[in-house]
MARSETOR-738923 format. One line per field, with one value per residue (C-alpha): residue in one letter; x negated, y, z. Coordinates in Angstrom, 1 decimal, m for minus. Each point is the difference from the previous one (the first is absolute). Layout:
aa [A, ...]
c1 [X, ...]
c2 [Y, ...]
c3 [Z, ...]
This chain:
aa [M, A, R, N, F, N, T, I, A, V, V, G, G, G, F, V, G, V, A, Y, A, L, I, L, A, K, Y, G, Y, R, V, V, L, Y, D, R, D, V, N, R, V, R, E, L, Q, S, G, K, I, P, F, Y, D, K, S, L, W, S, F, L, E, G, N, K, E, V, L, Y, R, V, S, F, T, S, E, F, S, R, V, L, N, V, D, L, C, M, V, C, V, G, T, Y, V, Q, G, R, Y, S, D, E, N, L, F, S, F, F, N, D, L, G, E, V, H, G, K, V, F, I, V, K, S, T, V, K, P, G, T, T, R, K, I, K, E, L, L, E, R, K, G, Y, V, Y, G, R, D, F, Y, L, I, Y, N, P, E, F, L, R, E, G, V, S, I, H, D, I, V, N, P, S, K, I, V, A, G, I, N, Y, R, E, E, K, E, V, V, E, R, L, Y, S, F, V, P, S, S, V, Q, R, V, Y, T, N, W, E, T, A, E, L, I, K, L, A, Q, N, A, F, L, A, M, K, I, S, F, A, N, D, L, M, C, I, A, W, K, H, G, W, D, I, D, L, K, I, L, A, E, A, L, S, L, D, P, R, I, G, S, Y, G, L, Y, P, R, L, G, F, G, G, S, C, L, P, K, D, T, R, L, L, A, E, L, E, K, E, T, D, Y, R, L, I, Q, E, V, V, R, I, N, N, E, N, V, E, R, I, I, R, R, L, E, E, K, Y, G, E, F, K, N, K, K, I, L, I, V, G, L, S, F, K, E, G, T, D, D, L, R, D, S, Q, A, L, E, L, A, R, K, L, K, E, K, G, N, T, V, Y, W, Y, D, E, D, I, K, E, A, G, E, I, E, G, I, K, P, F, D, L, S, E, K, Y, D, F, V, L, I, T, K, S, V, D, A, G, V, L, N, M, V, N, A, E, R, F, I, G, L, R, A, Y, L, N, Y, F, D, L]
c1 [26.8, m3.4, m1.3, m0.9, m2.6, m2.7, m0.7, m1.0, m0.7, m2.5, 0.1, m3.3, m3.3, m2.2, m2.1, 2.9, 2.1, m2.7, m0.8, 3.5, 0.5, m2.8, 0.5, 3.6, m1.0, m2.6, 2.9, 2.2, 2.0, 0.6, m0.7, 0.7, m2.4, 1.3, m2.0, 0.9, m3.7, m0.6, m3.4, m0.2, 2.2, m2.1, m2.9, 1.9, 1.3, m3.5, m1.0, m1.6, 0.5, m0.6, m1.1, m2.5, 1.2, m2.3, 2.6, 2.0, m3.0, m1.3, 3.6, 0.6, m3.4, 0.9, 3.5, 0.5, 3.0, 2.2, m0.1, 2.2, 2.7, m0.1, 1.6, m1.6, 2.6, 0.5, 3.6, 2.4, 2.8, m2.1, 0.6, 3.7, m0.2, m1.3, 2.4, m3.0, m1.6, m3.4, m0.4, m3.8, 0.2, m2.9, 1.0, m3.6, 0.1, m3.1, m0.7, 3.5, 3.2, 2.6, 3.0, 0.9, m1.1, 1.6, 3.2, m0.4, m0.2, 3.3, 2.0, m1.0, 1.4, 3.0, 2.0, m1.0, 2.8, m1.7, m3.4, m2.5, m2.1, m3.3, m1.7, m3.6, m0.9, m1.1, 3.0, 1.2, 2.4, 3.4, m1.1, 1.4, 3.6, m0.1, m0.4, 2.8, 2.1, m1.4, 1.4, 2.9, 0.5, m0.1, 3.3, m2.0, 0.7, m3.0, 0.2, 2.3, m1.3, m3.6, m2.0, m3.5, m2.7, m2.8, m2.7, m3.7, m3.2, m2.9, m2.7, m3.4, m1.9, m3.1, 1.8, 3.8, 0.1, m1.1, 2.8, 2.7, m0.8, m1.2, 2.0, m0.1, 3.9, 2.7, 2.5, 3.6, 2.7, 3.2, 3.4, 1.6, m0.8, m0.4, m2.6, m1.9, 0.1, m1.5, m2.9, m0.5, m0.1, m2.1, m2.7, 0.1, m3.5, m1.0, m0.6, 2.5, m2.1, 0.4, 2.5, 3.0, 1.4, 3.6, 1.3, 1.8, m1.2, m1.0, m2.3, m1.7, m0.6, m1.8, m1.6, m2.2, m0.6, m0.9, m2.4, m1.8, m0.2, m0.8, m3.0, m1.2, 0.4, m2.8, m2.3, 0.5, m0.5, m3.4, m0.8, 1.3, m2.5, m2.9, 0.7, m0.1, m3.1, m1.6, 1.2, m1.5, m3.2, 0.9, m2.2, 2.7, m0.2, 3.0, 0.1, m0.4, 2.7, 2.2, m0.9, 0.8, 3.2, 1.3, m0.7, 3.3, 2.6, 2.5, m2.0, m1.5, m2.8, 1.5, m1.2, m2.4, m3.1, m0.4, m0.1, 1.2, 3.6, 2.7, 0.9, 1.7, 3.8, 1.4, m1.3, 0.1, 3.1, 2.1, m2.1, 1.0, 3.4, 0.6, m2.0, 2.6, 3.1, m1.9, 0.0, 3.6, m0.8, m2.3, m3.1, m2.6, m1.9, 0.1, m0.6, m3.3, m0.7, 0.1, m1.6, m3.2, 0.1, 0.2, m3.0, m2.2, m2.2, m0.7, m1.1, m1.9, m1.9, m0.9, m1.4, m2.1, m1.2, m0.3, m2.5, m1.8, 0.4, 2.2, 1.4, m0.5, m1.9, m0.3, 0.2, 2.5, 1.5, 2.9, 0.5, 3.4, 2.5, 3.4, 2.0, m1.0, m2.0, 1.8, 1.6, m0.3, 2.6, m1.3, 3.6, m1.0, m3.4, m2.0, m3.1, 0.9, 1.0, m3.7, m1.4, 2.5, m1.3, m3.6, 0.3, 1.7, m3.0, m2.6, m0.8, m0.7, 2.3, m0.2, 2.4, m0.6, 3.0, 0.0, 3.9, 0.1, m0.2, 0.0, m3.4, 0.1, 0.5, 2.5, 1.4, m3.8, m1.9, m2.1, m0.4, m3.1, m3.4, m2.6, m2.7, 0.8, m1.5, 2.6, 0.0, 2.5, 1.8, 3.6, 1.0, 4.4, 0.6, m1.7, m2.5, m2.4, m3.4, m1.4, 1.6, m1.7, m3.4, 0.3, 0.6, m2.9, 0.8, m1.2, 2.6, 2.9, 2.7, 3.2, 3.3, 1.8, m0.8, m0.6, m2.3, m3.4, m2.1, 3.0, m1.4, 2.7]
c2 [m14.0, m1.0, 0.2, m3.5, 0.2, m2.3, 0.9, 3.5, 1.4, 2.7, 2.4, 1.4, m1.6, 2.8, m0.3, 0.9, m2.5, m3.0, 0.9, m0.3, m3.0, m1.9, 1.0, m1.0, m3.4, 0.1, 0.1, m2.6, 1.7, m1.1, 3.0, 0.5, 2.7, 1.8, 2.2, 0.7, 0.3, m4.1, 0.4, 1.3, m3.1, m2.4, 0.8, m0.1, m3.7, m0.8, 0.9, 3.3, 3.6, 2.0, 3.1, 0.2, 0.4, m1.1, m0.7, m2.3, m1.7, m1.0, m0.8, m2.5, m1.3, m1.4, m0.4, m2.2, m1.9, 3.2, m0.2, m3.3, 2.4, 2.9, m0.4, 2.5, 1.0, 2.4, m1.4, 2.3, m2.3, m1.4, 3.2, m0.1, m3.5, 1.4, 1.6, 2.4, 1.7, 2.4, 2.6, 1.0, 1.6, 2.7, 3.8, 0.8, 0.8, 1.8, 1.7, 1.3, m1.2, m1.8, m2.1, m1.0, m3.6, m0.2, 1.2, m2.5, m2.7, 0.8, 0.9, m3.5, m1.9, m2.1, m1.5, 1.6, m1.4, m1.4, 1.4, 2.0, 2.7, 1.1, 2.8, 0.6, 2.3, 3.5, 2.2, 3.6, 0.4, m0.8, m2.8, m2.9, 2.2, 0.2, m4.0, m0.3, 1.8, m1.4, m3.7, 1.5, 1.5, m4.0, m0.2, m1.8, 1.6, 0.6, m1.5, m2.6, m1.6, 1.1, 1.7, 2.4, 0.4, 2.9, m1.7, 1.7, m1.5, 1.4, m2.0, 0.9, m1.2, m2.5, m1.2, m0.3, m3.5, 1.7, 3.0, m2.5, m2.4, 3.2, 2.7, 3.6, m0.1, m1.5, 2.7, m1.0, 2.2, m1.7, 0.5, m3.2, m2.5, m2.7, 2.0, 0.1, m3.8, m0.6, 2.3, m1.6, m3.3, 0.8, 1.3, m2.5, m0.7, 3.4, 0.7, 1.5, 2.5, 1.8, 2.6, m0.4, 3.2, m0.3, 3.6, 0.6, m0.4, 3.6, 0.3, m3.2, 1.0, 3.2, m1.8, m1.6, 3.0, 1.9, m2.3, m0.3, 3.7, 0.5, m2.2, 1.7, 3.5, m1.5, m0.6, 3.1, 2.0, m1.8, 1.0, 3.7, m0.2, m1.0, 2.8, 2.7, m1.4, 0.0, 3.7, 1.4, m1.9, m1.4, m3.3, m2.1, m3.8, m0.9, m3.9, 1.2, 2.6, m2.7, m2.2, 2.7, 1.0, m3.6, 0.0, 1.7, m2.5, 2.6, 0.2, m3.6, m0.9, m0.9, 2.5, 2.0, m0.6, 2.2, m2.1, 0.3, m0.1, m2.4, m2.6, m3.1, m0.7, 1.7, 3.1, 2.2, m1.2, 0.6, 3.1, 1.4, m1.3, 2.2, 3.0, 0.1, 0.1, 2.4, 2.3, 0.5, 1.9, 2.8, m1.9, m1.4, m2.2, m3.4, 1.8, 1.1, m3.3, m1.4, 2.9, 0.0, m3.9, 0.6, 2.5, m1.7, m2.0, 3.0, 1.4, m2.8, 0.3, 3.8, m0.8, m2.8, 2.4, 2.7, m2.2, m2.1, 1.9, m0.7, m3.2, m0.6, m2.7, m2.0, m3.4, m0.5, m3.1, 0.3, m2.8, m0.3, 0.6, m1.4, 2.7, m1.9, m3.1, m3.3, 0.5, 0.6, 2.5, 2.6, 1.9, 3.5, m0.8, 3.3, m2.1, m0.8, 3.5, 1.0, m2.6, 1.6, 3.7, m0.5, m2.2, 3.0, 2.1, m1.8, m2.8, m3.7, m1.4, m3.7, m1.2, m3.2, m1.1, m3.0, m0.1, 0.0, m3.5, 0.5, 1.5, 2.5, 3.1, 2.0, 3.5, m0.3, m0.2, m2.8, m2.9, 0.4, m1.4, m0.6, 0.6, 4.0, 2.6, 2.6, 3.3, m0.1, m2.4, 1.3, m2.3, 0.5, m2.7, m2.9, m2.1, m2.6, 1.4, m2.8, 1.0, 3.8, m1.6, m1.4, 3.1, 2.2, 3.5, 3.5, 1.0, m2.1, 2.5, m1.2, 2.0, m0.9, 1.5, m3.7, m1.4, m0.2, 2.7, 2.4, 3.1, 2.8]
c3 [m4.4, m0.2, 3.7, m0.3, m2.6, m0.8, m3.7, m1.0, m3.4, 0.0, m2.9, m1.0, m0.6, 0.8, 3.2, 2.6, m1.7, m0.1, 3.7, 1.3, m2.3, 1.5, 3.9, m0.6, m1.1, 3.0, 2.5, m1.7, m2.5, m3.6, m2.2, m3.7, m1.3, m3.1, m2.5, m3.7, m0.4, m1.8, 0.0, 3.7, 1.0, m1.9, 2.0, 3.4, m1.2, m0.2, 3.3, m1.2, 1.5, m2.8, 1.7, 2.7, 3.8, 2.5, 2.3, m2.4, m1.7, 3.5, 1.4, m2.9, 0.1, 3.5, m0.5, m3.4, 1.1, 0.1, m4.0, 0.5, 1.4, m2.8, m3.2, m2.5, m3.0, m2.5, m0.7, 1.5, 0.5, 2.9, 2.1, m0.5, 1.6, 3.5, 2.5, 1.6, m2.2, 1.0, m2.8, m0.6, m3.6, 0.1, m0.4, m1.3, m3.7, m1.5, 3.3, 0.6, 1.7, m2.1, 1.2, m3.6, 0.7, 3.4, m1.5, m3.2, 2.6, 1.8, m3.6, m1.4, 3.3, m0.8, 3.1, 3.1, 2.5, 3.2, m0.6, 1.9, m1.3, 1.6, m2.0, 1.0, m3.0, 1.2, m1.4, 0.3, 2.8, m1.4, m2.3, 2.1, m0.2, m3.6, 0.0, 2.2, m2.6, m2.9, 1.6, 0.9, m3.6, m0.9, 2.2, 3.4, 3.2, 2.5, 3.1, m1.2, m3.1, 0.2, 2.9, m1.2, 2.6, m0.9, 1.8, m1.4, 0.0, 1.8, m1.5, m0.7, m3.0, 1.0, 3.7, m1.0, 1.6, 3.6, m1.1, m0.3, 3.2, 2.1, m1.0, 1.9, m0.4, m1.6, m1.6, m1.4, m1.3, 0.5, 0.4, 1.6, 2.8, m2.4, m1.7, 3.1, 0.7, m3.4, 1.2, 3.1, m1.4, m2.8, 2.1, 3.0, m0.9, 1.4, 3.2, 1.9, 1.6, m3.5, m0.1, m2.4, m1.3, m1.1, m1.8, m2.9, m3.5, m0.7, 3.2, m0.7, m3.7, 1.2, 2.9, m2.8, m2.2, 3.3, 1.4, m3.4, m0.6, 3.7, m0.5, m3.1, 1.3, 2.7, m2.9, m1.4, 3.3, 0.4, m3.2, 0.3, 3.3, m2.3, m2.3, 2.6, 1.4, m3.3, m1.1, 3.5, 0.0, 3.5, 0.7, 0.9, 0.9, m1.5, 1.1, 3.8, m0.9, m1.3, 2.9, 2.8, m1.5, 0.1, 3.8, 0.2, 0.0, m1.4, m3.2, m0.6, m1.9, m3.6, m2.7, 1.7, m1.8, m2.9, m3.2, m3.6, 0.7, 0.5, m3.1, m0.5, m0.9, 3.0, 1.6, m3.3, m1.2, 3.4, 0.5, m3.7, 0.5, 3.4, m1.3, m3.2, 2.6, 2.0, m2.8, 0.8, 3.1, 1.1, 1.1, m1.9, 2.8, m1.9, m3.3, 1.3, 1.2, m3.6, m1.5, 2.3, m0.7, m4.2, 0.3, 2.6, m2.9, m1.7, 3.2, 0.9, m3.2, 0.4, 3.4, m1.4, m2.5, 2.1, 2.4, m2.9, m3.3, m2.9, m0.5, m3.7, m1.9, 3.0, 0.8, 3.0, 1.6, 1.9, 2.6, 1.1, m2.9, 1.5, 2.2, 3.2, 1.4, m0.2, m3.5, m3.6, m0.4, m2.2, 0.2, 0.7, 1.2, 0.5, m0.7, m3.4, m0.8, 1.2, m2.4, m2.7, 0.7, 0.1, m3.2, m1.5, 1.2, m2.1, 2.5, m0.6, 2.8, 1.2, 2.9, 2.7, 2.3, 1.6, 0.4, m3.9, m1.2, m3.5, m1.9, m2.8, m1.1, 1.4, m1.7, m1.6, 3.4, m0.2, 2.5, 2.4, m2.0, 2.9, m2.8, m0.3, 1.9, 1.4, 0.7, 2.3, 2.3, 1.1, 2.7, 0.6, 2.1, 2.4, m2.0, 1.4, 0.5, m1.7, m3.1, 0.2, 0.6, m3.5, m1.9, m1.4, 0.8, 0.2, 2.7, 2.1, 1.1, 2.1, m0.8, 3.0, 3.4, 1.9, m2.9, 0.3, m2.3, 0.4, m1.3, m1.0]
């Protein structure tokens, strides 16, 4: 088997696939990165990352030599010539979970003798076992002809390079000693102090989903506390509340500052998936996490109108349109949803986001115009104070509890 591999195929040219390709090249591997999107591959071949991720852009700026060890291709046959294949196929399709593209990849495979597959895509528990069964229906025997490892990624957009080199843990669903050897060699660049968690496929699959759903739950919990305070008219310093709670090591600091909600390609999709699975039980905890998030933008608009009057026929600037700092990702962005809803109410809405490099209208939302005077500037994520100093506006309002001008 391919335990002494020097070349790795990475399938999927999204931020996970690109991040792993660059890091593996940095640590001496030759990498073939395959994506079926020809235009994306062309951009990568020209040395450009076709989306903004602060971590990736910074890494590439200081490590351009890694590109000499990465071959970008849209030719599927190139994958077939490599014995070790890291599968980073996205399972986010229009805000929902879909493993169609993942199974399409494995269906299209021809010869798999001697190959090791490492699946990093976020999947429903039981999916890796179905992949094994698919390959066995082709006549191959797991453990003899091929190995199959489920090794979820835990990367955060904007800091993906850091998360690969300094992960909180490495999780691998395996069944054979040879698979453990592959994982140990592949991640030899990760400090030995980082815990390796070896388990079965289904447990590894659920670890990834559960982690994201738990993080989402913390955000919805913080927003729920905010709403309770509003309802009872309490004078609560939500920033101090979050900071005090975070001092308990059992709780941790992530997600405790009230905000518009959670977004991106991971937390919403993974939490919705678990919520759907939860419907087959008598419990509703995860479904409520999703419901609170879905309703939170409307709730915040109502709160703003209670304090400042009806938001109609106003000029409003949204500062921060992507779902978080360090990325241009608009998938399930609560800030974009806020802009949509304010536009639907008859307001003229503008956007500014230093992480979005392409200027122009986004869904009818106008780019920032320095000559305009705004009724409201709504700040959804951290921004340089110099930017706000240039804006002519009646009122600035921060929509995360740790931001300046927070006022909800």
